[in-house]
All heavy atoms as a GROMACS GRO file, in nm:
protein
  593
    1MET      N    1   1.712   2.094   0.796
    1MET     CA    2   1.620   2.066   0.899
    1MET      C    3   1.496   1.992   0.844
    1MET      O    4   1.445   2.038   0.738
    1MET     CB    5   1.568   2.198   0.963
    1MET     CG    6   1.460   2.176   1.068
    1MET     SD    7   1.414   2.343   1.129
    1MET     CE    8   1.384   2.310   1.294
    2ILE      N    9   1.458   1.887   0.896
    2ILE     CA   10   1.341   1.803   0.852
    2ILE      C   11   1.218   1.868   0.895
    2ILE      O   12   1.195   1.894   1.018
    2ILE     CB   13   1.357   1.658   0.906
    2ILE    CG1   14   1.479   1.597   0.850
    2ILE    CG2   15   1.230   1.585   0.865
    2ILE    CD1   16   1.506   1.456   0.912
    3LYS      N   17   1.127   1.894   0.800
    3LYS     CA   18   1.002   1.959   0.836
    3LYS      C   19   0.884   1.860   0.838
    3LYS      O   20   0.801   1.869   0.921
    3LYS     CB   21   0.971   2.071   0.739
    3LYS     CG   22   1.071   2.180   0.752
    3LYS     CD   23   1.027   2.299   0.662
    3LYS     CE   24   1.132   2.409   0.686
    3LYS     NZ   25   1.087   2.529   0.615
    4THR      N   26   0.885   1.767   0.744
    4THR     CA   27   0.782   1.668   0.731
    4THR      C   28   0.841   1.533   0.701
    4THR      O   29   0.923   1.522   0.614
    4THR     CB   30   0.680   1.706   0.619
    4THR    OG1   31   0.632   1.832   0.636
    4THR    CG2   32   0.565   1.608   0.613
    5ILE      N   33   0.790   1.434   0.783
    5ILE     CA   34   0.830   1.294   0.751
    5ILE      C   35   0.713   1.222   0.702
    5ILE      O   36   0.603   1.231   0.750
    5ILE     CB   37   0.882   1.229   0.884
    5ILE    CG1   38   1.006   1.302   0.938
    5ILE    CG2   39   0.908   1.084   0.862
    5ILE    CD1   40   1.051   1.252   1.070
    6ILE      N   41   0.733   1.148   0.591
    6ILE     CA   42   0.628   1.061   0.534
    6ILE      C   43   0.678   0.916   0.546
    6ILE      O   44   0.801   0.892   0.540
    6ILE     CB   45   0.591   1.101   0.390
    6ILE    CG1   46   0.705   1.082   0.297
    6ILE    CG2   47   0.527   1.237   0.381
    6ILE    CD1   48   0.666   1.087   0.152
    7ALA      N   49   0.579   0.820   0.550
    7ALA     CA   50   0.617   0.682   0.558
    7ALA      C   51   0.559   0.615   0.435
    7ALA      O   52   0.442   0.640   0.398
    7ALA     CB   53   0.558   0.616   0.681
    8ILE      N   54   0.638   0.530   0.368
    8ILE     CA   55   0.598   0.466   0.248
    8ILE      C   56   0.608   0.312   0.275
    8ILE      O   57   0.710   0.263   0.310
    8ILE     CB   58   0.680   0.502   0.124
    8ILE    CG1   59   0.665   0.650   0.099
    8ILE    CG2   60   0.638   0.419   0.000
    8ILE    CD1   61   0.758   0.711   0.000
    9TYR      N   62   0.496   0.238   0.259
    9TYR     CA   63   0.493   0.095   0.279
    9TYR      C   64   0.487   0.029   0.139
    9TYR      O   65   0.379   0.019   0.081
    9TYR     CB   66   0.370   0.059   0.362
    9TYR     CG   67   0.356  -0.083   0.402
    9TYR    CD1   68   0.460  -0.167   0.418
    9TYR    CD2   69   0.227  -0.132   0.427
    9TYR    CE1   70   0.443  -0.298   0.454
    9TYR    CE2   71   0.211  -0.266   0.464
    9TYR     CZ   72   0.318  -0.351   0.479
    9TYR     OH   73   0.300  -0.478   0.514
   10PRO      N   74   0.600  -0.008   0.084
   10PRO     CA   75   0.606  -0.066  -0.048
   10PRO      C   76   0.588  -0.219  -0.051
   10PRO      O   77   0.616  -0.287   0.051
   10PRO     CB   78   0.745  -0.028  -0.099
   10PRO     CG   79   0.829  -0.031   0.024
   10PRO     CD   80   0.734   0.013   0.131
   11GLY      N   81   0.532  -0.269  -0.161
   11GLY     CA   82   0.526  -0.413  -0.170
   11GLY      C   83   0.441  -0.460  -0.296
   11GLY      O   84   0.385  -0.380  -0.361
   12ARG      N   85   0.454  -0.588  -0.319
   12ARG     CA   86   0.380  -0.649  -0.426
   12ARG      C   87   0.231  -0.663  -0.389
   12ARG      O   88   0.143  -0.651  -0.473
   12ARG     CB   89   0.430  -0.784  -0.472
   12ARG     CG   90   0.570  -0.777  -0.548
   12ARG     CD   91   0.609  -0.909  -0.595
   12ARG     NE   92   0.617  -1.009  -0.490
   12ARG     CZ   93   0.541  -1.123  -0.490
   12ARG    NH1   94   0.463  -1.152  -0.591
   12ARG    NH2   95   0.551  -1.205  -0.388
   13PHE      N   96   0.202  -0.697  -0.265
   13PHE     CA   97   0.071  -0.713  -0.210
   13PHE      C   98  -0.015  -0.813  -0.304
   13PHE      O   99  -0.113  -0.771  -0.362
   13PHE     CB  100   0.000  -0.582  -0.191
   13PHE     CG  101   0.077  -0.493  -0.097
   13PHE    CD1  102   0.132  -0.373  -0.153
   13PHE    CD2  103   0.110  -0.528   0.032
   13PHE    CE1  104   0.209  -0.286  -0.068
   13PHE    CE2  105   0.181  -0.448   0.111
   13PHE     CZ  106   0.236  -0.325   0.063
   14GLN      N  107   0.035  -0.937  -0.308
   14GLN     CA  108  -0.030  -1.036  -0.400
   14GLN      C  109  -0.094  -1.152  -0.316
   14GLN      O  110  -0.039  -1.256  -0.314
   14GLN     CB  111   0.074  -1.088  -0.490
   14GLN     CG  112   0.123  -0.990  -0.586
   14GLN     CD  113   0.031  -0.958  -0.698
   14GLN    OE1  114  -0.059  -1.030  -0.734
   14GLN    NE2  115   0.047  -0.841  -0.761
   15PRO      N  116  -0.196  -1.135  -0.246
   15PRO     CA  117  -0.276  -1.012  -0.223
   15PRO      C  118  -0.243  -0.942  -0.094
   15PRO      O  119  -0.173  -0.997  -0.007
   15PRO     CB  120  -0.420  -1.068  -0.220
   15PRO     CG  121  -0.409  -1.198  -0.152
   15PRO     CD  122  -0.274  -1.250  -0.203
   16PHE      N  123  -0.304  -0.823  -0.079
   16PHE     CA  124  -0.293  -0.749   0.044
   16PHE      C  125  -0.381  -0.820   0.152
   16PHE      O  126  -0.497  -0.854   0.124
   16PHE     CB  127  -0.348  -0.609   0.023
   16PHE     CG  128  -0.327  -0.505   0.130
   16PHE    CD1  129  -0.217  -0.429   0.134
   16PHE    CD2  130  -0.429  -0.487   0.231
   16PHE    CE1  131  -0.195  -0.340   0.235
   16PHE    CE2  132  -0.404  -0.392   0.331
   16PHE     CZ  133  -0.292  -0.319   0.333
   17GLY      N  134  -0.324  -0.850   0.266
   17GLY     CA  135  -0.392  -0.930   0.365
   17GLY      C  136  -0.407  -0.854   0.499
   17GLY      O  137  -0.355  -0.741   0.512
   18ARG      N  138  -0.466  -0.922   0.592
   18ARG     CA  139  -0.483  -0.860   0.724
   18ARG      C  140  -0.352  -0.822   0.788
   18ARG      O  141  -0.341  -0.718   0.853
   18ARG     CB  142  -0.557  -0.961   0.818
   18ARG     CG  143  -0.601  -0.894   0.948
   18ARG     CD  144  -0.676  -0.988   1.033
   18ARG     NE  145  -0.577  -1.068   1.109
   18ARG     CZ  146  -0.582  -1.196   1.130
   18ARG    NH1  147  -0.689  -1.264   1.091
   18ARG    NH2  148  -0.488  -1.259   1.198
   19HIS      N  149  -0.249  -0.904   0.773
   19HIS     CA  150  -0.118  -0.868   0.830
   19HIS      C  151  -0.059  -0.743   0.763
   19HIS      O  152   0.004  -0.664   0.831
   19HIS     CB  153  -0.019  -0.981   0.815
   19HIS     CG  154   0.006  -1.030   0.672
   19HIS    ND1  155  -0.094  -1.092   0.598
   19HIS    CD2  156   0.119  -1.024   0.593
   19HIS    CE1  157  -0.043  -1.120   0.480
   19HIS    NE2  158   0.086  -1.085   0.474
   20HIS      N  159  -0.086  -0.719   0.641
   20HIS     CA  160  -0.041  -0.596   0.572
   20HIS      C  161  -0.118  -0.474   0.634
   20HIS      O  162  -0.061  -0.370   0.660
   20HIS     CB  163  -0.066  -0.598   0.421
   20HIS     CG  164   0.015  -0.701   0.350
   20HIS    ND1  165  -0.040  -0.810   0.285
   20HIS    CD2  166   0.152  -0.711   0.332
   20HIS    CE1  167   0.054  -0.885   0.230
   20HIS    NE2  168   0.167  -0.832   0.260
   21ALA      N  169  -0.250  -0.496   0.648
   21ALA     CA  170  -0.338  -0.391   0.700
   21ALA      C  171  -0.293  -0.354   0.844
   21ALA      O  172  -0.286  -0.231   0.877
   21ALA     CB  173  -0.483  -0.435   0.701
   22GLU      N  174  -0.257  -0.451   0.926
   22GLU     CA  175  -0.215  -0.423   1.063
   22GLU      C  176  -0.082  -0.342   1.062
   22GLU      O  177  -0.062  -0.258   1.139
   22GLU     CB  178  -0.200  -0.552   1.138
   22GLU     CG  179  -0.335  -0.613   1.174
   22GLU     CD  180  -0.324  -0.755   1.229
   22GLU    OE1  181  -0.212  -0.806   1.251
   22GLU    OE2  182  -0.434  -0.813   1.255
   23SER      N  183   0.014  -0.376   0.967
   23SER     CA  184   0.139  -0.314   0.959
   23SER      C  185   0.114  -0.169   0.916
   23SER      O  186   0.173  -0.076   0.972
   23SER     CB  187   0.231  -0.380   0.857
   23SER     OG  188   0.262  -0.511   0.905
   24PHE      N  189   0.028  -0.149   0.824
   24PHE     CA  190   0.000  -0.016   0.770
   24PHE      C  191  -0.066   0.068   0.882
   24PHE      O  192  -0.035   0.185   0.898
   24PHE     CB  193  -0.089  -0.015   0.644
   24PHE     CG  194  -0.114   0.123   0.592
   24PHE    CD1  195  -0.006   0.189   0.525
   24PHE    CD2  196  -0.231   0.192   0.620
   24PHE    CE1  197  -0.028   0.317   0.473
   24PHE    CE2  198  -0.246   0.315   0.568
   24PHE     CZ  199  -0.148   0.380   0.495
   25LYS      N  200  -0.156   0.011   0.955
   25LYS     CA  201  -0.224   0.078   1.064
   25LYS      C  202  -0.120   0.125   1.168
   25LYS      O  203  -0.129   0.231   1.214
   25LYS     CB  204  -0.326  -0.015   1.126
   25LYS     CG  205  -0.408   0.049   1.240
   25LYS     CD  206  -0.509  -0.047   1.295
   25LYS     CE  207  -0.593   0.013   1.401
   25LYS     NZ  208  -0.691  -0.084   1.455
   26TRP      N  209  -0.024   0.044   1.199
   26TRP     CA  210   0.084   0.080   1.296
   26TRP      C  211   0.164   0.198   1.235
   26TRP      O  212   0.189   0.295   1.307
   26TRP     CB  213   0.174  -0.036   1.318
   26TRP     CG  214   0.283  -0.008   1.417
   26TRP    CD1  215   0.277  -0.005   1.551
   26TRP    CD2  216   0.417   0.043   1.385
   26TRP    NE1  217   0.394   0.034   1.615
   26TRP    CE2  218   0.483   0.064   1.506
   26TRP    CE3  219   0.483   0.065   1.264
   26TRP    CZ2  220   0.611   0.112   1.513
   26TRP    CZ3  221   0.608   0.111   1.268
   26TRP    CH2  222   0.681   0.135   1.394
   27LEU      N  223   0.204   0.188   1.108
   27LEU     CA  224   0.280   0.304   1.048
   27LEU      C  225   0.193   0.434   1.054
   27LEU      O  226   0.255   0.540   1.084
   27LEU     CB  227   0.315   0.271   0.905
   27LEU     CG  228   0.423   0.174   0.875
   27LEU    CD1  229   0.427   0.133   0.727
   27LEU    CD2  230   0.556   0.229   0.917
   28GLU      N  231   0.067   0.414   1.024
   28GLU     CA  232  -0.018   0.538   1.022
   28GLU      C  233  -0.031   0.598   1.166
   28GLU      O  234  -0.028   0.720   1.180
   28GLU     CB  235  -0.158   0.500   0.968
   28GLU     CG  236  -0.238   0.611   0.919
   28GLU     CD  237  -0.366   0.561   0.848
   28GLU    OE1  238  -0.436   0.485   0.911
   28GLU    OE2  239  -0.388   0.599   0.731
   29SER      N  240  -0.031   0.510   1.264
   29SER     CA  241  -0.038   0.563   1.403
   29SER      C  242   0.092   0.636   1.444
   29SER      O  243   0.090   0.725   1.527
   29SER     CB  244  -0.063   0.447   1.503
   29SER     OG  245   0.056   0.369   1.521
   30LYS      N  246   0.203   0.598   1.388
   30LYS     CA  247   0.331   0.660   1.417
   30LYS      C  248   0.356   0.788   1.330
   30LYS      O  249   0.416   0.885   1.386
   30LYS     CB  250   0.448   0.563   1.391
   30LYS     CG  251   0.445   0.439   1.476
   30LYS     CD  252   0.458   0.479   1.622
   30LYS     CE  253   0.451   0.355   1.711
   30LYS     NZ  254   0.436   0.388   1.851
   31PHE      N  255   0.319   0.792   1.207
   31PHE     CA  256   0.348   0.900   1.117
   31PHE      C  257   0.229   0.987   1.079
   31PHE      O  258   0.248   1.098   1.024
   31PHE     CB  259   0.416   0.846   0.992
   31PHE     CG  260   0.545   0.778   1.020
   31PHE    CD1  261   0.557   0.640   1.031
   31PHE    CD2  262   0.658   0.853   1.044
   31PHE    CE1  263   0.676   0.579   1.060
   31PHE    CE2  264   0.782   0.792   1.073
   31PHE     CZ  265   0.790   0.651   1.081
   32GLY      N  266   0.108   0.939   1.101
   32GLY     CA  267  -0.014   1.021   1.081
   32GLY      C  268  -0.082   0.985   0.947
   32GLY      O  269  -0.017   0.947   0.846
   33LYS      N  270  -0.213   1.007   0.951
   33LYS     CA  271  -0.293   0.994   0.823
   33LYS      C  272  -0.254   1.106   0.733
   33LYS      O  273  -0.225   1.218   0.774
   33LYS     CB  274  -0.440   1.004   0.856
   33LYS     CG  275  -0.507   0.878   0.872
   33LYS     CD  276  -0.660   0.892   0.882
   33LYS     CE  277  -0.717   0.754   0.882
   33LYS     NZ  278  -0.858   0.756   0.885
   34GLY      N  279  -0.248   1.081   0.607
   34GLY     CA  280  -0.205   1.179   0.505
   34GLY      C  281  -0.054   1.187   0.491
   34GLY      O  282  -0.006   1.261   0.403
   35LYS      N  283   0.019   1.120   0.580
   35LYS     CA  284   0.162   1.118   0.568
   35LYS      C  285   0.220   0.976   0.553
   35LYS      O  286   0.336   0.955   0.554
   35LYS     CB  287   0.226   1.181   0.694
   35LYS     CG  288   0.198   1.322   0.708
   35LYS     CD  289   0.255   1.385   0.832
   35LYS     CE  290   0.219   1.524   0.853
   35LYS     NZ  291   0.262   1.577   0.982
   36THR      N  292   0.126   0.882   0.544
   36THR     CA  293   0.162   0.736   0.535
   36THR      C  294   0.093   0.685   0.410
   36THR      O  295  -0.027   0.698   0.387
   36THR     CB  296   0.113   0.663   0.659
   36THR    OG1  297   0.150   0.729   0.774
   36THR    CG2  298   0.170   0.521   0.657
   37PHE      N  299   0.177   0.615   0.325
   37PHE     CA  300   0.122   0.572   0.191
   37PHE      C  301   0.160   0.428   0.162
   37PHE      O  302   0.267   0.378   0.214
   37PHE     CB  303   0.180   0.663   0.083
   37PHE     CG  304   0.139   0.800   0.101
   37PHE    CD1  305   0.223   0.885   0.167
   37PHE    CD2  306   0.016   0.850   0.050
   37PHE    CE1  307   0.190   1.026   0.183
   37PHE    CE2  308  -0.018   0.980   0.078
   37PHE     CZ  309   0.068   1.071   0.138
   38ILE      N  310   0.082   0.356   0.086
   38ILE     CA  311   0.106   0.224   0.034
   38ILE      C  312   0.146   0.239  -0.108
   38ILE      O  313   0.074   0.302  -0.185
   38ILE     CB  314  -0.020   0.132   0.045
   38ILE    CG1  315  -0.066   0.124   0.190
   38ILE    CG2  316   0.003  -0.003  -0.014
   38ILE    CD1  317  -0.207   0.062   0.201
   39ALA      N  318   0.259   0.183  -0.144
   39ALA     CA  319   0.315   0.194  -0.282
   39ALA      C  320   0.316   0.053  -0.344
   39ALA      O  321   0.372  -0.037  -0.288
   39ALA     CB  322   0.453   0.255  -0.284
   40THR      N  323   0.257   0.046  -0.466
   40THR     CA  324   0.265  -0.083  -0.536
   40THR      C  325   0.253  -0.049  -0.686
   40THR      O  326   0.211   0.052  -0.727
   40THR     CB  327   0.152  -0.184  -0.490
   40THR    OG1  328   0.182  -0.314  -0.545
   40THR    CG2  329   0.015  -0.141  -0.530
   41SER      N  330   0.288  -0.153  -0.767
   41SER     CA  331   0.288  -0.127  -0.913
   41SER      C  332   0.172  -0.200  -0.986
   41SER      O  333   0.097  -0.272  -0.922
   41SER     CB  334   0.420  -0.181  -0.973
   41SER     OG  335   0.424  -0.320  -0.969
   42ASP      N  336   0.170  -0.183  -1.118
   42ASP     CA  337   0.077  -0.248  -1.200
   42ASP      C  338   0.139  -0.370  -1.272
   42ASP      O  339   0.078  -0.422  -1.365
   42ASP     CB  340   0.022  -0.149  -1.301
   42ASP     CG  341  -0.110  -0.198  -1.374
   42ASP    OD1  342  -0.192  -0.263  -1.310
   42ASP    OD2  343  -0.122  -0.170  -1.491
   43VAL      N  344   0.257  -0.409  -1.230
   43VAL     CA  345   0.329  -0.518  -1.295
   43VAL      C  346   0.257  -0.647  -1.268
   43VAL      O  347   0.226  -0.688  -1.155
   43VAL     CB  348   0.473  -0.523  -1.247
   43VAL    CG1  349   0.544  -0.650  -1.302
   43VAL    CG2  350   0.548  -0.400  -1.292
   44VAL      N  351   0.230  -0.728  -1.376
   44VAL     CA  352   0.163  -0.858  -1.364
   44VAL      C  353   0.257  -0.960  -1.422
   44VAL      O  354   0.290  -0.950  -1.542
   44VAL     CB  355   0.026  -0.857  -1.437
   44VAL    CG1  356  -0.036  -0.994  -1.425
   44VAL    CG2  357  -0.070  -0.758  -1.371
   45THR      N  358   0.305  -1.049  -1.345
   45THR     CA  359   0.384  -1.162  -1.388
   45THR      C  360   0.339  -1.295  -1.321
   45THR      O  361   0.376  -1.321  -1.208
   45THR     CB  362   0.539  -1.144  -1.367
   45THR    OG1  363   0.548  -1.111  -1.226
   45THR    CG2  364   0.591  -1.025  -1.448
   46ALA      N  365   0.251  -1.364  -1.394
   46ALA     CA  366   0.198  -1.490  -1.335
   46ALA      C  367   0.308  -1.590  -1.322
   46ALA      O  368   0.406  -1.593  -1.404
   46ALA     CB  369   0.086  -1.540  -1.426
   47PRO      N  370   0.303  -1.678  -1.224
   47PRO     CA  371   0.201  -1.704  -1.126
   47PRO      C  372   0.231  -1.621  -1.001
   47PRO      O  373   0.144  -1.608  -0.912
   47PRO     CB  374   0.202  -1.841  -1.097
   47PRO     CG  375   0.347  -1.885  -1.118
   47PRO     CD  376   0.399  -1.796  -1.227
   48LYS      N  377   0.350  -1.559  -0.989
   48LYS     CA  378   0.392  -1.496  -0.862
   48LYS      C  379   0.322  -1.364  -0.832
   48LYS      O  380   0.294  -1.334  -0.715
   48LYS     CB  381   0.538  -1.473  -0.865
   48LYS     CG  382   0.606  -1.434  -0.730
   48LYS     CD  383   0.750  -1.423  -0.738
   48LYS     CE  384   0.811  -1.386  -0.602
   48LYS     NZ  385   0.953  -1.382  -0.602
   49SER      N  386   0.288  -1.288  -0.936
   49SER     CA  387   0.220  -1.160  -0.919
   49SER      C  388   0.104  -1.146  -1.013
   49SER      O  389   0.109  -1.073  -1.119
   49SER     CB  390   0.324  -1.049  -0.946
   49SER     OG  391   0.431  -1.053  -0.853
   50PRO      N  392  -0.007  -1.218  -0.988
   50PRO     CA  393  -0.120  -1.216  -1.082
   50PRO      C  394  -0.212  -1.093  -1.085
   50PRO      O  395  -0.286  -1.075  -1.170
   50PRO     CB  396  -0.200  -1.342  -1.042
   50PRO     CG  397  -0.171  -1.353  -0.897
   50PRO     CD  398  -0.031  -1.307  -0.876
   51LEU      N  399  -0.204  -1.012  -0.970
   51LEU     CA  400  -0.304  -0.902  -0.956
   51LEU      C  401  -0.247  -0.777  -1.016
   51LEU      O  402  -0.130  -0.737  -0.992
   51LEU     CB  403  -0.337  -0.880  -0.813
   51LEU     CG  404  -0.390  -0.999  -0.733
   51LEU    CD1  405  -0.411  -0.967  -0.591
   51LEU    CD2  406  -0.530  -1.042  -0.794
   52ASN      N  407  -0.332  -0.703  -1.092
   52ASN     CA  408  -0.291  -0.572  -1.149
   52ASN      C  409  -0.325  -0.467  -1.039
   52ASN      O  410  -0.382  -0.490  -0.937
   52ASN     CB  411  -0.356  -0.545  -1.279
   52ASN     CG  412  -0.505  -0.525  -1.271
   52ASN    OD1  413  -0.565  -0.494  -1.174
   52ASN    ND2  414  -0.569  -0.577  -1.383
   53PHE      N  415  -0.282  -0.342  -1.070
   53PHE     CA  416  -0.305  -0.232  -0.974
   53PHE      C  417  -0.454  -0.219  -0.936
   53PHE      O  418  -0.489  -0.199  -0.815
   53PHE     CB  419  -0.249  -0.105  -1.030
   53PHE     CG  420  -0.266   0.016  -0.929
   53PHE    CD1  421  -0.170   0.022  -0.826
   53PHE    CD2  422  -0.363   0.104  -0.938
   53PHE    CE1  423  -0.180   0.125  -0.731
   53PHE    CE2  424  -0.378   0.206  -0.850
   53PHE     CZ  425  -0.287   0.221  -0.740
   54LYS      N  426  -0.538  -0.223  -1.039
   54LYS     CA  427  -0.684  -0.200  -1.010
   54LYS      C  428  -0.738  -0.305  -0.911
   54LYS      O  429  -0.813  -0.280  -0.821
   54LYS     CB  430  -0.761  -0.206  -1.145
   54LYS     CG  431  -0.909  -0.182  -1.123
   54LYS     CD  432  -0.978  -0.185  -1.254
   54LYS     CE  433  -1.132  -0.174  -1.239
   54LYS     NZ  434  -1.205  -0.197  -1.366
   55GLU      N  435  -0.698  -0.429  -0.932
   55GLU     CA  436  -0.740  -0.547  -0.851
   55GLU      C  437  -0.687  -0.525  -0.707
   55GLU      O  438  -0.751  -0.546  -0.608
   55GLU     CB  439  -0.695  -0.672  -0.909
   55GLU     CG  440  -0.770  -0.707  -1.036
   55GLU     CD  441  -0.704  -0.826  -1.112
   55GLU    OE1  442  -0.581  -0.833  -1.114
   55GLU    OE2  443  -0.779  -0.905  -1.169
   56LYS      N  444  -0.558  -0.480  -0.695
   56LYS     CA  445  -0.504  -0.459  -0.564
   56LYS      C  446  -0.564  -0.346  -0.496
   56LYS      O  447  -0.597  -0.350  -0.369
   56LYS     CB  448  -0.349  -0.429  -0.571
   56LYS     CG  449  -0.272  -0.552  -0.613
   56LYS     CD  450  -0.125  -0.529  -0.612
   56LYS     CE  451  -0.065  -0.495  -0.742
   56LYS     NZ  452   0.076  -0.484  -0.745
   57LYS      N  453  -0.609  -0.238  -0.566
   57LYS     CA  454  -0.677  -0.126  -0.504
   57LYS      C  455  -0.811  -0.166  -0.450
   57LYS      O  456  -0.852  -0.119  -0.346
   57LYS     CB  457  -0.691  -0.016  -0.609
   57LYS     CG  458  -0.751   0.108  -0.551
   57LYS     CD  459  -0.750   0.228  -0.642
   57LYS     CE  460  -0.802   0.347  -0.568
   57LYS     NZ  461  -0.773   0.469  -0.633
   58GLU      N  462  -0.886  -0.252  -0.526
   58GLU     CA  463  -1.010  -0.304  -0.474
   58GLU      C  464  -0.998  -0.374  -0.340
   58GLU      O  465  -1.077  -0.356  -0.247
   58GLU     CB  466  -1.074  -0.394  -0.574
   58GLU     CG  467  -1.124  -0.324  -0.704
   58GLU     CD  468  -1.172  -0.422  -0.808
   58GLU    OE1  469  -1.189  -0.545  -0.781
   58GLU    OE2  470  -1.196  -0.384  -0.923
   59ILE      N  471  -0.893  -0.456  -0.332
   59ILE     CA  472  -0.870  -0.534  -0.208
   59ILE      C  473  -0.831  -0.439  -0.097
   59ILE      O  474  -0.879  -0.446   0.013
   59ILE     CB  475  -0.765  -0.645  -0.228
   59ILE    CG1  476  -0.819  -0.747  -0.327
   59ILE    CG2  477  -0.729  -0.710  -0.096
   59ILE    CD1  478  -0.715  -0.841  -0.374
   60ILE      N  479  -0.733  -0.352  -0.120
   60ILE     CA  480  -0.685  -0.259  -0.027
   60ILE      C  481  -0.796  -0.166   0.027
   60ILE      O  482  -0.805  -0.128   0.143
   60ILE     CB  483  -0.561  -0.181  -0.075
   60ILE    CG1  484  -0.443  -0.280  -0.087
   60ILE    CG2  485  -0.524  -0.064   0.018
   60ILE    CD1  486  -0.327  -0.231  -0.165
   61SER      N  487  -0.887  -0.123  -0.065
   61SER     CA  488  -0.996  -0.039  -0.028
   61SER      C  489  -1.094  -0.102   0.068
   61SER      O  490  -1.150  -0.035   0.154
   61SER     CB  491  -1.073   0.007  -0.153
   61SER     OG  492  -0.986   0.090  -0.236
   62LYS      N  493  -1.107  -0.237   0.056
   62LYS     CA  494  -1.191  -0.308   0.153
   62LYS      C  495  -1.132  -0.292   0.300
   62LYS      O  496  -1.214  -0.307   0.388
   62LYS     CB  497  -1.199  -0.456   0.111
   62LYS     CG  498  -1.286  -0.470  -0.013
   62LYS     CD  499  -1.298  -0.612  -0.053
   62LYS     CE  500  -1.380  -0.627  -0.182
   62LYS     NZ  501  -1.390  -0.762  -0.227
   63TYR      N  502  -1.016  -0.275   0.313
   63TYR     CA  503  -0.951  -0.253   0.450
   63TYR      C  504  -0.954  -0.104   0.488
   63TYR      O  505  -0.921  -0.064   0.598
   63TYR     CB  506  -0.808  -0.300   0.447
   63TYR     CG  507  -0.791  -0.450   0.447
   63TYR    CD1  508  -0.779  -0.514   0.331
   63TYR    CD2  509  -0.796  -0.521   0.566
   63TYR    CE1  510  -0.764  -0.655   0.324
   63TYR    CE2  511  -0.786  -0.657   0.569
   63TYR     CZ  512  -0.768  -0.725   0.446
   63TYR     OH  513  -0.753  -0.861   0.445
   64GLY      N  514  -1.006  -0.014   0.397
   64GLY     CA  515  -1.020   0.127   0.430
   64GLY      C  516  -0.900   0.209   0.396
   64GLY      O  517  -0.890   0.324   0.434
   65TYR      N  518  -0.802   0.152   0.317
   65TYR     CA  519  -0.682   0.230   0.284
   65TYR      C  520  -0.659   0.264   0.142
   65TYR      O  521  -0.552   0.301   0.097
   65TYR     CB  522  -0.562   0.147   0.330
   65TYR     CG  523  -0.558   0.122   0.481
   65TYR    CD1  524  -0.556  -0.010   0.529
   65TYR    CD2  525  -0.572   0.223   0.575
   65TYR    CE1  526  -0.559  -0.031   0.672
   65TYR    CE2  527  -0.573   0.200   0.711
   65TYR     CZ  528  -0.565   0.069   0.755
   65TYR     OH  529  -0.577   0.048   0.896
   66GLY      N  530  -0.768   0.260   0.063
   66GLY     CA  531  -0.758   0.287  -0.078
   66GLY      C  532  -0.711   0.422  -0.108
   66GLY      O  533  -0.638   0.453  -0.206
   67SER      N  534  -0.751   0.524  -0.026
   67SER     CA  535  -0.708   0.659  -0.048
   67SER      C  536  -0.556   0.684  -0.020
   67SER      O  537  -0.497   0.783  -0.058
   67SER     CB  538  -0.790   0.760   0.034
   67SER     OG  539  -0.771   0.729   0.168
   68SER      N  540  -0.492   0.583   0.049
   68SER     CA  541  -0.348   0.599   0.087
   68SER      C  542  -0.262   0.525  -0.017
   68SER      O  543  -0.140   0.518  -0.002
   68SER     CB  544  -0.331   0.537   0.226
   68SER     OG  545  -0.398   0.612   0.315
   69LEU      N  546  -0.325   0.465  -0.120
   69LEU     CA  547  -0.252   0.384  -0.216
   69LEU      C  548  -0.200   0.467  -0.330
   69LEU      O  549  -0.269   0.554  -0.392
   69LEU     CB  550  -0.351   0.277  -0.278
   69LEU     CG  551  -0.291   0.180  -0.377
   69LEU    CD1  552  -0.182   0.100  -0.312
   69LEU    CD2  553  -0.403   0.092  -0.430
   70VAL      N  554  -0.073   0.439  -0.363
   70VAL     CA  555  -0.002   0.516  -0.465
   70VAL      C  556   0.052   0.409  -0.573
   70VAL      O  557   0.117   0.310  -0.527
   70VAL     CB  558   0.113   0.600  -0.418
   70VAL    CG1  559   0.188   0.666  -0.529
   70VAL    CG2  560   0.057   0.701  -0.315
   71GLN      N  561   0.029   0.436  -0.700
   71GLN     CA  562   0.091   0.345  -0.802
   71GLN      C  563   0.228   0.390  -0.838
   71GLN      O  564   0.248   0.509  -0.861
   71GLN     CB  565   0.000   0.342  -0.926
   71GLN     CG  566   0.047   0.245  -1.030
   71GLN     CD  567  -0.040   0.228  -1.153
   71GLN    OE1  568  -0.152   0.287  -1.146
   71GLN    NE2  569   0.004   0.168  -1.256
   72VAL      N  570   0.322   0.296  -0.840
   72VAL     CA  571   0.457   0.324  -0.876
   72VAL      C  572   0.499   0.242  -1.001
   72VAL      O  573   0.426   0.148  -1.032
   72VAL     CB  574   0.560   0.294  -0.762
   72VAL    CG1  575   0.536   0.386  -0.644
   72VAL    CG2  576   0.550   0.150  -0.715
   73LYS      N  577   0.604   0.273  -1.064
   73LYS     CA  578   0.646   0.203  -1.187
   73LYS      C  579   0.692   0.064  -1.162
   73LYS      O  580   0.665  -0.026  -1.238
   73LYS     CB  581   0.750   0.284  -1.264
   73LYS     CG  582   0.698   0.410  -1.324
   73LYS     CD  583   0.804   0.478  -1.408
   73LYS     CE  584   0.744   0.608  -1.466
   73LYS     NZ  585   0.844   0.669  -1.548
   74ASN      N  586   0.772   0.038  -1.057
   74ASN     CA  587   0.825  -0.094  -1.028
   74ASN      C  588   0.835  -0.115  -0.883
   74ASN      O  589   0.830  -0.035  -0.799
   74ASN     CB  590   0.957  -0.116  -1.102
   74ASN     CG  591   1.058  -0.022  -1.062
   74ASN    OD1  592   1.049   0.051  -0.966
   74ASN    ND2  593   1.174  -0.029  -1.131
   0.00000   0.00000   0.00000
């Protein structure tokens, strides 16, 4: 029996933009705050993925979702 459902929004987010924020807001409205998370890594491979986790967190925090961000290995 499923007791709790969580939603994970994974991606490179190079950079996280308004369209990402809108998608996350929709997920959060469906699954709830505290049960919806953004997952991204600290992998930096220029030129396609120039931002590290700290830089992505700064940008995502400007949208108000920094506390929902989780760092993953890949």
